[in-house]
MMTF fields as JSON, N, C-alpha, C and O atoms, coordinates in Angstrom:
{
  "mmtfVersion": "1.0.0",
  "mmtfProducer": "UNKNOWN",
  "numBonds": 411,
  "numAtoms": 412,
  "numGroups": 103,
  "numChains": 1,
  "numModels": 1,
  "chainsPerModel": [1],
  "groupsPerChain": [103],
  "chainIdList": ["A"],
  "bondAtomList": [4, 2, 8, 6, 12, 10, 16, 14, 20, 18, 24, 22, 28, 26, 32, 30, 36, 34, 40, 38, 44, 42, 48, 46, 52, 50, 56, 54, 60, 58, 64, 62, 68, 66, 72, 70, 76, 74, 80, 78, 84, 82, 88, 86, 92, 90, 96, 94, 100, 98, 104, 102, 108, 106, 112, 110, 116, 114, 120, 118, 124, 122, 128, 126, 132, 130, 136, 134, 140, 138, 144, 142, 148, 146, 152, 150, 156, 154, 160, 158, 164, 162, 168, 166, 172, 170, 176, 174, 180, 178, 184, 182, 188, 186, 192, 190, 196, 194, 200, 198, 204, 202, 208, 206, 212, 210, 216, 214, 220, 218, 224, 222, 228, 226, 232, 230, 236, 234, 240, 238, 244, 242, 248, 246, 252, 250, 256, 254, 260, 258, 264, 262, 268, 266, 272, 270, 276, 274, 280, 278, 284, 282, 288, 286, 292, 290, 296, 294, 300, 298, 304, 302, 308, 306, 312, 310, 316, 314, 320, 318, 324, 322, 328, 326, 332, 330, 336, 334, 340, 338, 344, 342, 348, 346, 352, 350, 356, 354, 360, 358, 364, 362, 368, 366, 372, 370, 376, 374, 380, 378, 384, 382, 388, 386, 392, 390, 396, 394, 400, 398, 404, 402, 408, 406],
  "bondOrderList": [1, 1, 1, 1, 1, 1, 1, 1, 1, 1, 1, 1, 1, 1, 1, 1, 1, 1, 1, 1, 1, 1, 1, 1, 1, 1, 1, 1, 1, 1, 1, 1, 1, 1, 1, 1, 1, 1, 1, 1, 1, 1, 1, 1, 1, 1, 1, 1, 1, 1, 1, 1, 1, 1, 1, 1, 1, 1, 1, 1, 1, 1, 1, 1, 1, 1, 1, 1, 1, 1, 1, 1, 1, 1, 1, 1, 1, 1, 1, 1, 1, 1, 1, 1, 1, 1, 1, 1, 1, 1, 1, 1, 1, 1, 1, 1, 1, 1, 1, 1, 1, 1],
  "groupList": [{"groupName": "MET", "atomNameList": ["N", "CA", "C", "O"], "elementList": ["N", "C", "C", "O"], "formalChargeList": [0, 0, 0, 0], "bondAtomList": [1, 0, 2, 1, 3, 2], "bondOrderList": [1, 1, 2], "singleLetterCode": "M", "chemCompType": "L-PEPTIDE LINKING"}, {"groupName": "THR", "atomNameList": ["N", "CA", "C", "O"], "elementList": ["N", "C", "C", "O"], "formalChargeList": [0, 0, 0, 0], "bondAtomList": [1, 0, 2, 1, 3, 2], "bondOrderList": [1, 1, 2], "singleLetterCode": "T", "chemCompType": "L-PEPTIDE LINKING"}, {"groupName": "LYS", "atomNameList": ["N", "CA", "C", "O"], "elementList": ["N", "C", "C", "O"], "formalChargeList": [0, 0, 0, 0], "bondAtomList": [1, 0, 2, 1, 3, 2], "bondOrderList": [1, 1, 2], "singleLetterCode": "K", "chemCompType": "L-PEPTIDE LINKING"}, {"groupName": "HIS", "atomNameList": ["N", "CA", "C", "O"], "elementList": ["N", "C", "C", "O"], "formalChargeList": [0, 0, 0, 0], "bondAtomList": [1, 0, 2, 1, 3, 2], "bondOrderList": [1, 1, 2], "singleLetterCode": "H", "chemCompType": "L-PEPTIDE LINKING"}, {"groupName": "PRO", "atomNameList": ["N", "CA", "C", "O"], "elementList": ["N", "C", "C", "O"], "formalChargeList": [0, 0, 0, 0], "bondAtomList": [1, 0, 2, 1, 3, 2], "bondOrderList": [1, 1, 2], "singleLetterCode": "P", "chemCompType": "L-PEPTIDE LINKING"}, {"groupName": "TYR", "atomNameList": ["N", "CA", "C", "O"], "elementList": ["N", "C", "C", "O"], "formalChargeList": [0, 0, 0, 0], "bondAtomList": [1, 0, 2, 1, 3, 2], "bondOrderList": [1, 1, 2], "singleLetterCode": "Y", "chemCompType": "L-PEPTIDE LINKING"}, {"groupName": "LEU", "atomNameList": ["N", "CA", "C", "O"], "elementList": ["N", "C", "C", "O"], "formalChargeList": [0, 0, 0, 0], "bondAtomList": [1, 0, 2, 1, 3, 2], "bondOrderList": [1, 1, 2], "singleLetterCode": "L", "chemCompType": "L-PEPTIDE LINKING"}, {"groupName": "GLN", "atomNameList": ["N", "CA", "C", "O"], "elementList": ["N", "C", "C", "O"], "formalChargeList": [0, 0, 0, 0], "bondAtomList": [1, 0, 2, 1, 3, 2], "bondOrderList": [1, 1, 2], "singleLetterCode": "Q", "chemCompType": "L-PEPTIDE LINKING"}, {"groupName": "GLY", "atomNameList": ["N", "CA", "C", "O"], "elementList": ["N", "C", "C", "O"], "formalChargeList": [0, 0, 0, 0], "bondAtomList": [1, 0, 2, 1, 3, 2], "bondOrderList": [1, 1, 2], "singleLetterCode": "G", "chemCompType": "PEPTIDE LINKING"}, {"groupName": "ILE", "atomNameList": ["N", "CA", "C", "O"], "elementList": ["N", "C", "C", "O"], "formalChargeList": [0, 0, 0, 0], "bondAtomList": [1, 0, 2, 1, 3, 2], "bondOrderList": [1, 1, 2], "singleLetterCode": "I", "chemCompType": "L-PEPTIDE LINKING"}, {"groupName": "ALA", "atomNameList": ["N", "CA", "C", "O"], "elementList": ["N", "C", "C", "O"], "formalChargeList": [0, 0, 0, 0], "bondAtomList": [1, 0, 2, 1, 3, 2], "bondOrderList": [1, 1, 2], "singleLetterCode": "A", "chemCompType": "L-PEPTIDE LINKING"}, {"groupName": "ASP", "atomNameList": ["N", "CA", "C", "O"], "elementList": ["N", "C", "C", "O"], "formalChargeList": [0, 0, 0, 0], "bondAtomList": [1, 0, 2, 1, 3, 2], "bondOrderList": [1, 1, 2], "singleLetterCode": "D", "chemCompType": "L-PEPTIDE LINKING"}, {"groupName": "ASN", "atomNameList": ["N", "CA", "C", "O"], "elementList": ["N", "C", "C", "O"], "formalChargeList": [0, 0, 0, 0], "bondAtomList": [1, 0, 2, 1, 3, 2], "bondOrderList": [1, 1, 2], "singleLetterCode": "N", "chemCompType": "L-PEPTIDE LINKING"}, {"groupName": "SER", "atomNameList": ["N", "CA", "C", "O"], "elementList": ["N", "C", "C", "O"], "formalChargeList": [0, 0, 0, 0], "bondAtomList": [1, 0, 2, 1, 3, 2], "bondOrderList": [1, 1, 2], "singleLetterCode": "S", "chemCompType": "L-PEPTIDE LINKING"}, {"groupName": "VAL", "atomNameList": ["N", "CA", "C", "O"], "elementList": ["N", "C", "C", "O"], "formalChargeList": [0, 0, 0, 0], "bondAtomList": [1, 0, 2, 1, 3, 2], "bondOrderList": [1, 1, 2], "singleLetterCode": "V", "chemCompType": "L-PEPTIDE LINKING"}, {"groupName": "GLU", "atomNameList": ["N", "CA", "C", "O"], "elementList": ["N", "C", "C", "O"], "formalChargeList": [0, 0, 0, 0], "bondAtomList": [1, 0, 2, 1, 3, 2], "bondOrderList": [1, 1, 2], "singleLetterCode": "E", "chemCompType": "L-PEPTIDE LINKING"}, {"groupName": "TRP", "atomNameList": ["N", "CA", "C", "O"], "elementList": ["N", "C", "C", "O"], "formalChargeList": [0, 0, 0, 0], "bondAtomList": [1, 0, 2, 1, 3, 2], "bondOrderList": [1, 1, 2], "singleLetterCode": "W", "chemCompType": "L-PEPTIDE LINKING"}, {"groupName": "PHE", "atomNameList": ["N", "CA", "C", "O"], "elementList": ["N", "C", "C", "O"], "formalChargeList": [0, 0, 0, 0], "bondAtomList": [1, 0, 2, 1, 3, 2], "bondOrderList": [1, 1, 2], "singleLetterCode": "F", "chemCompType": "L-PEPTIDE LINKING"}, {"groupName": "ARG", "atomNameList": ["N", "CA", "C", "O"], "elementList": ["N", "C", "C", "O"], "formalChargeList": [0, 0, 0, 0], "bondAtomList": [1, 0, 2, 1, 3, 2], "bondOrderList": [1, 1, 2], "singleLetterCode": "R", "chemCompType": "L-PEPTIDE LINKING"}],
  "groupTypeList": [0, 1, 2, 3, 4, 5, 6, 7, 8, 9, 10, 11, 6, 7, 2, 10, 0, 12, 11, 13, 14, 10, 15, 14, 13, 9, 4, 0, 4, 8, 14, 4, 2, 16, 12, 11, 5, 14, 15, 11, 17, 3, 8, 1, 4, 6, 6, 6, 13, 13, 14, 14, 10, 9, 11, 6, 14, 4, 10, 7, 1, 10, 17, 1, 13, 14, 10, 11, 1, 6, 10, 13, 7, 4, 6, 4, 7, 15, 17, 10, 13, 15, 1, 2, 11, 6, 9, 10, 15, 6, 3, 18, 13, 6, 4, 1, 9, 6, 11, 16, 17, 12, 1],
  "groupIdList": [1, 2, 3, 4, 5, 6, 7, 8, 9, 10, 11, 12, 13, 14, 15, 16, 17, 18, 19, 20, 21, 22, 23, 24, 25, 26, 27, 28, 29, 30, 31, 32, 33, 34, 35, 36, 37, 38, 39, 40, 41, 42, 43, 44, 45, 46, 47, 48, 49, 50, 51, 52, 53, 54, 55, 56, 57, 58, 59, 60, 61, 62, 63, 64, 65, 66, 67, 68, 69, 70, 71, 72, 73, 74, 75, 76, 77, 78, 79, 80, 81, 82, 83, 84, 85, 86, 87, 88, 89, 90, 91, 92, 93, 94, 95, 96, 97, 98, 99, 100, 101, 102, 103],
  "secStructList": [7, 7, 1, 7, 4, 4, 4, 2, 2, 2, 2, 2, 2, 2, 2, 2, 2, 2, 2, 2, 2, 2, 2, 1, 7, 7, 7, 7, 7, 7, 7, 7, 7, 4, 4, 4, 4, 4, 4, 4, 4, 6, 6, 7, 7, 4, 4, 4, 7, 1, 1, 7, 7, 7, 7, 7, 2, 2, 2, 2, 2, 2, 2, 2, 2, 2, 2, 2, 2, 2, 2, 6, 1, 7, 7, 7, 2, 2, 2, 2, 2, 2, 2, 2, 2, 2, 2, 2, 2, 2, 2, 2, 2, 2, 2, 2, 2, 2, 2, 2, 2, 6, 7],
  "xCoordList": [102.279, 101.216, 101.363, 100.396, 102.562, 102.736, 101.979, 101.52, 101.846, 101.109, 99.596, 98.828, 99.176, 97.753, 97.418, 97.096, 97.49, 97.252, 95.848, 95.636, 94.895, 93.532, 93.457, 92.453, 94.51, 94.54, 95.151, 95.235, 95.571, 96.244, 95.344, 95.824, 94.058, 93.152, 93.096, 93.074, 93.073, 93.068, 94.387, 94.407, 95.489, 96.804, 96.89, 97.438, 96.354, 96.362, 95.523, 95.913, 94.37, 93.511, 94.197, 94.144, 94.829, 95.548, 96.659, 96.863, 97.371, 98.433, 97.855, 98.403, 96.746, 96.113, 95.674, 95.837, 95.123, 94.694, 95.897, 95.864, 96.945, 98.153, 98.764, 99.181, 98.818, 99.362, 98.526, 99.069, 97.201, 96.307, 96.516, 96.577, 96.624, 96.838, 98.206, 98.343, 99.21, 100.559, 100.615, 101.457, 99.732, 99.74, 99.069, 99.294, 98.258, 97.463, 98.124, 98.572, 98.174, 98.693, 97.581, 96.541, 97.813, 96.821, 97.324, 98.329, 96.613, 97.079, 96.912, 95.983, 97.812, 97.713, 96.734, 96.822, 95.818, 94.876, 95.588, 96.549, 95.107, 95.685, 95.228, 94.129, 96.057, 95.712, 94.985, 95.492, 93.807, 93.059, 93.841, 94.646, 93.583, 94.135, 93.178, 92.162, 93.525, 92.616, 92.193, 91.087, 93.022, 92.655, 91.453, 90.756, 91.206, 90.051, 88.736, 87.665, 88.813, 87.612, 87.474, 86.738, 88.178, 88.165, 86.734, 86.382, 85.914, 84.534, 83.749, 82.867, 84.062, 83.338, 83.752, 83.035, 84.886, 85.34, 84.437, 84.575, 83.546, 82.685, 81.348, 80.29, 81.398, 80.18, 79.809, 79.022, 80.331, 79.982, 81.038, 82.216, 80.637, 81.623, 82.238, 81.562, 83.488, 84.216, 83.523, 83.441, 83.021, 82.389, 81.092, 80.632, 80.493, 79.266, 79.545, 78.616, 80.792, 81.162, 80.716, 80.781, 80.268, 79.857, 81.051, 80.902, 82.233, 83.404, 84.416, 85.391, 84.199, 85.148, 84.919, 83.782, 85.996, 85.922, 86.675, 87.905, 85.928, 86.541, 86.412, 85.307, 87.537, 87.553, 87.689, 88.77, 86.601, 86.604, 86.849, 86.925, 86.972, 87.174, 88.478, 88.469, 89.603, 90.807, 90.613, 91.131, 89.874, 89.607, 88.726, 88.955, 87.724, 86.856, 87.678, 87.533, 88.535, 89.356, 90.28, 90.407, 90.925, 91.836, 91.083, 91.54, 89.941, 89.172, 88.684, 88.806, 88.135, 87.659, 88.826, 88.696, 89.962, 91.139, 91.649, 92.027, 91.659, 92.08, 91.116, 91.55, 89.824, 88.84, 88.997, 88.94, 89.195, 89.398, 90.654, 90.65, 91.729, 92.979, 92.807, 93.302, 92.115, 91.864, 91.078, 91.349, 90.114, 89.308, 90.133, 89.767, 91.242, 92.092, 93.056, 93.739, 93.105, 93.976, 93.298, 92.072, 94.098, 93.469, 92.88, 93.608, 91.565, 90.847, 89.971, 89.595, 89.647, 88.667, 87.363, 86.999, 86.663, 85.479, 84.451, 83.985, 84.091, 83.07, 83.521, 82.735, 84.789, 85.289, 85.405, 85.128, 85.811, 85.903, 84.534, 84.418, 83.508, 82.151, 81.697, 81.115, 81.957, 81.568, 82.354, 81.827, 83.604, 84.421, 83.837, 83.769, 83.417, 82.801, 81.495, 81.191, 80.72, 79.486, 79.799, 79.101, 80.845, 81.259, 81.663, 81.289, 82.419, 82.863, 81.665, 81.612, 80.708, 79.509, 78.781, 78.34, 78.655, 77.974, 78.75, 78.155, 80.079, 80.902, 80.713, 80.529, 80.758, 80.616, 79.207, 79.022, 78.224, 76.851, 76.6, 75.906, 77.154, 76.792, 77.748, 77.309, 79.039, 79.992, 79.711, 79.81, 79.365, 79.062, 77.921, 77.963, 76.908, 75.792, 76.246, 75.841, 77.082, 77.6, 78.434, 78.321, 79.275, 80.102, 79.229, 79.51, 78.178, 77.259, 76.62, 76.457, 76.258, 75.638, 76.599, 76.185, 77.891, 78.871, 79.036, 79.282, 78.903, 79.147, 77.922, 77.964, 76.811, 75.616, 75.484, 74.55],
  "yCoordList": [66.038, 65.392, 63.865, 63.129, 63.409, 61.961, 61.359, 60.22, 62.116, 61.614, 61.749, 60.978, 62.721, 63.005, 63.182, 64.291, 62.12, 62.253, 62.742, 63.264, 62.587, 63.042, 64.572, 65.116, 65.259, 66.722, 67.217, 68.424, 66.305, 66.687, 67.596, 68.572, 67.282, 68.114, 69.548, 70.482, 69.727, 71.079, 71.781, 72.971, 71.04, 71.624, 72.048, 73.106, 71.23, 71.57, 72.816, 73.677, 72.905, 74.073, 75.322, 76.377, 75.218, 76.36, 76.824, 78.025, 75.884, 76.237, 76.956, 77.962, 76.438, 77.085, 78.502, 79.421, 78.682, 80.019, 80.948, 82.095, 80.462, 81.277, 81.646, 82.786, 80.683, 80.963, 82.013, 82.89, 81.926, 82.883, 84.292, 85.256, 84.408, 85.716, 86.278, 87.479, 85.402, 85.85, 86.363, 87.202, 85.873, 86.283, 87.629, 88.257, 88.078, 89.289, 90.459, 90.343, 91.576, 92.8, 93.41, 93.822, 93.461, 94.005, 95.353, 95.426, 96.429, 97.765, 98.009, 97.502, 98.781, 99.184, 100.357, 101.302, 100.294, 101.414, 102.659, 102.572, 103.798, 105.054, 105.373, 104.995, 106.055, 106.484, 107.821, 108.75, 107.918, 109.184, 110.345, 110.163, 111.522, 112.751, 113.128, 113.787, 112.696, 112.829, 114.261, 114.487, 115.218, 116.616, 117.044, 117.993, 116.353, 116.673, 116.284, 116.711, 115.478, 114.957, 115.418, 114.813, 116.484, 116.958, 117.21, 116.84, 117.828, 118.112, 116.825, 116.785, 115.787, 114.525, 113.719, 112.801, 114.036, 113.267, 113.483, 112.789, 114.41, 114.725, 113.995, 114.602, 112.701, 111.906, 111.218, 110.271, 111.641, 110.988, 109.954, 110.29, 108.709, 107.692, 108.045, 108.586, 107.743, 108.097, 107.572, 108.284, 106.332, 105.771, 106.487, 106.379, 107.211, 107.955, 109.429, 110.206, 109.809, 111.2, 111.657, 110.9, 112.896, 113.446, 113.888, 114.174, 113.948, 114.421, 113.319, 113.552, 112.124, 111.048, 110.459, 110.311, 110.135, 109.488, 108.164, 108.137, 107.082, 105.763, 105.083, 104.801, 104.826, 104.177, 102.675, 102.184, 101.953, 100.511, 99.739, 98.51, 100.436, 99.753, 98.943, 97.821, 99.454, 98.621, 97.322, 96.274, 97.393, 96.182, 95.225, 94.016, 95.752, 94.915, 94.237, 93.038, 95.002, 94.457, 93.364, 92.307, 93.621, 92.627, 91.368, 90.256, 91.536, 90.39, 89.525, 88.301, 90.146, 89.36, 88.758, 87.664, 89.444, 88.879, 87.636, 86.655, 87.676, 86.501, 85.346, 84.214, 85.622, 84.569, 84.011, 82.797, 84.887, 84.428, 83.572, 82.543, 83.997, 83.245, 81.904, 80.888, 81.889, 80.631, 79.668, 78.468, 80.185, 79.329, 78.707, 77.663, 79.344, 78.797, 77.72, 77.066, 77.545, 76.528, 75.157, 75.072, 74.089, 72.761, 72.539, 72.476, 72.423, 72.288, 71.041, 70.571, 70.508, 69.425, 69.886, 71.058, 68.975, 69.322, 70.148, 71.172, 69.717, 70.426, 71.849, 72.792, 71.995, 73.317, 74.19, 75.388, 73.604, 74.363, 74.906, 76.054, 74.087, 74.508, 75.634, 76.615, 75.501, 76.54, 77.831, 78.926, 77.699, 78.886, 79.636, 80.865, 78.914, 79.569, 80.247, 81.333, 79.615, 80.242, 81.514, 82.518, 81.478, 82.646, 83.788, 84.94, 83.46, 84.494, 85.139, 86.361, 84.33, 84.886, 85.815, 86.896, 85.401, 86.23, 87.518, 88.582, 87.416, 88.613, 89.627, 90.816, 89.163, 90.084, 90.684, 91.804, 89.951, 90.428, 91.37, 92.376, 91.057, 91.759, 92.85, 93.84, 92.703, 93.681, 95.115, 96.019, 95.367, 96.773, 97.339, 98.508, 96.53, 96.972, 97.241, 98.229, 96.365, 96.545, 97.816, 98.58, 98.049, 99.264, 100.509, 101.514, 100.448, 101.59, 101.864, 103.021, 100.807, 100.961, 101.659, 102.536, 101.279, 101.927, 103.392, 104.205, 103.734, 105.109, 105.998, 107.14, 105.491, 106.36, 106.903, 107.652],
  "zCoordList": [107.788, 107.079, 107.166, 106.971, 107.456, 107.532, 108.71, 108.635, 109.797, 110.956, 110.772, 111.347, 109.979, 109.806, 108.316, 107.891, 107.53, 106.086, 105.743, 104.648, 106.642, 106.378, 106.279, 105.819, 106.708, 106.617, 105.298, 105.072, 104.439, 103.196, 102.343, 101.767, 102.262, 101.465, 101.957, 101.155, 103.269, 103.856, 103.555, 103.241, 103.654, 103.366, 101.898, 101.588, 101.001, 99.571, 99.301, 98.512, 99.96, 99.799, 100.342, 99.711, 101.484, 102.064, 101.127, 100.951, 100.532, 99.585, 98.368, 97.919, 97.837, 96.682, 97.033, 96.23, 98.221, 98.636, 98.813, 98.368, 99.452, 99.63, 98.287, 98.083, 97.37, 96.035, 95.315, 94.644, 95.453, 94.803, 95.354, 94.592, 96.657, 97.271, 96.858, 96.625, 96.771, 96.398, 94.963, 94.642, 94.097, 92.686, 92.455, 91.421, 93.389, 93.198, 93.909, 95.049, 93.22, 93.825, 94.686, 94.172, 95.98, 96.9, 97.401, 98.108, 97.028, 97.422, 98.91, 99.538, 99.454, 100.86, 100.944, 100.159, 101.882, 102.005, 102.522, 103.287, 102.095, 102.557, 103.967, 104.373, 104.695, 106.054, 105.932, 105.304, 106.528, 106.432, 107.048, 107.961, 106.531, 107.129, 108.252, 108.033, 109.454, 110.59, 110.856, 111.346, 110.554, 110.791, 109.952, 110.31, 108.839, 108.01, 108.689, 108.257, 109.747, 110.397, 111.847, 112.626, 112.205, 113.596, 114.067, 115.187, 113.237, 113.633, 113.87, 114.728, 113.122, 113.243, 114.462, 114.861, 115.06, 116.219, 117.433, 118.441, 117.343, 118.479, 118.364, 118.525, 118.088, 118.114, 116.82, 116.854, 115.676, 114.419, 114.072, 113.95, 113.914, 113.511, 112.159, 111.284, 111.999, 110.784, 109.534, 108.533, 109.571, 108.375, 108.017, 106.88, 108.951, 108.679, 108.403, 108.182, 108.414, 108.195, 106.811, 105.843, 106.733, 105.443, 104.608, 103.42, 105.214, 104.474, 104.182, 103.468, 104.723, 104.48, 103.086, 102.637, 102.431, 101.117, 101.221, 101.277, 101.246, 101.351, 99.998, 99.535, 99.38, 98.073, 98.279, 98.604, 98.093, 98.287, 96.992, 97.013, 95.878, 94.601, 94.591, 94.086, 95.124, 95.148, 95.937, 95.549, 97.033, 97.817, 97.017, 97.035, 96.316, 95.483, 94.395, 94.154, 93.744, 92.676, 93.193, 92.575, 94.33, 94.903, 95.31, 95.044, 95.95, 96.432, 95.277, 95.327, 94.241, 93.099, 92.334, 91.785, 92.282, 91.611, 92.329, 91.688, 93.656, 94.428, 94.16, 93.945, 94.17, 93.915, 92.504, 92.312, 91.511, 90.131, 90.019, 89.345, 90.68, 90.646, 91.335, 90.847, 92.454, 93.16, 92.276, 92.268, 91.539, 90.661, 89.544, 89.005, 89.195, 88.133, 88.646, 87.858, 89.964, 90.571, 90.477, 90.408, 90.473, 90.536, 91.931, 92.922, 91.991, 93.257, 93.221, 92.146, 94.393, 94.425, 93.765, 93.866, 93.094, 92.303, 93.076, 92.577, 94.284, 95.048, 95.382, 95.298, 95.761, 96.107, 94.862, 94.919, 93.746, 92.497, 92.1, 91.673, 92.241, 91.918, 92.835, 92.373, 94.128, 95.086, 94.856, 95.054, 94.441, 94.146, 92.955, 92.971, 91.933, 90.768, 91.154, 90.661, 92.03, 92.512, 93.289, 93.143, 94.114, 94.883, 93.952, 94.169, 92.925, 91.983, 91.298, 91.159, 90.871, 90.23, 91.197, 90.807, 92.448, 93.447, 93.728, 93.896, 93.777, 94.007, 92.893, 93.155, 91.655, 90.526, 90.49, 90.013, 90.987, 91.01, 92.19, 92.038, 93.359, 94.594, 95.035, 95.62, 94.773, 95.308, 94.869, 95.698, 93.608, 93.266, 94.11, 94.494, 94.403, 95.227, 96.654, 97.265, 97.178, 98.53, 98.603, 99.561, 97.592, 97.583, 97.49, 98.142, 96.689, 96.603, 97.96, 98.347, 98.684, 100.002, 100.955, 101.713, 100.929, 101.803, 101.48, 102.371, 100.221, 99.794, 99.863, 99.405, 100.434, 100.526, 101.937, 102.225]
}
């Protein structure tokens, strides 16, 4: 940073993001039991399978938790404002997006 002090703001933002991700417990997704989808391997994409059950709620929870944690960090004013807008949009839109995936 001593050679390129103009990058300090980006470095600070990266640190805040890394700290936010480190504070949140992010669950590992389960590996599907592929034998349950043998019939679907013949042309039906897994995400369109009628028998697949994809639980996206843990991902939603982790993603919104990271955003909430990031918003609690000391951030530049413009970025803090945009982060709060993002959080509001996530809480408003993610349930709809998850419903769309599950239909």
